[in-house]
N, C-alpha and C positions, 0 to 999 in steps of 0.2 A: 491430537495431544503432543506428539513428538515434535511436530513443526512449531507449536507455540513455544516448547522448551528451547528449541535451537534458536528461535528469535529472541528469546528472553535472555539467554545466556550465550553471548557470542565470545568465542575464544580470540582475543586480540593477537595472538601468535601466528595465526593463519593469515594468507593473503586476504581471504574474505573479510576476517575480523578487522585487519588493519585497514582495509578500504572503508568498512562501515564506520569505524572510529574517526577516520579522516574526513568522511562525508558529514558526520555529526559535528566535527569541529568546524567545517566550512560553514554549515548552516548557523552555528552559534555566532558566527561573525557577521551575519546579515543585519542590515539596518532595519528600522521598522517597516519600511515600505517593501523591501525585498522579502522580508519575512511574511508579510501579508500576501504578496504575490505567490510565494512558494506554498503557503497554505491553501490559497484558492486552487492552485494548480494541483495540489495533492487531493483535495476535496473533490474536484472534477474527475481526476483519474479514479478515486475510489467509487464514485457514484457510477461512473461508466462501467467499471469492472463488475460492480454488484449487479447492474442491469444485465450485463452479458451472462454472468454466472446464473442469476434468476431465470433468465430465458432458456439457457442451457438445462437447468434443473427442471423447469417446466416441461421442456421437450423430452427429457428422459423420463419423467413420470407420467407423460402421455396427456398432460393437461392442454386444453385448448385455449387459445387466445380469445378473449372476449372484448368487445368494444363497448365503450361507455356511451 
């Protein structure tokens, strides 16, 4: 829960907050093609991260991999 709150409410007066605001402003300037490429890249990253997180959780829980 704490991580959610820190991501939702960024203090713009910190170095991290300023960088996040600057990054968002840069993305807002993307043209349509750049925005689509950015979103595809973000989707790929999130899918890959979720796959690794699921595998790590399965290993932690002792679940075995099954083949279809």
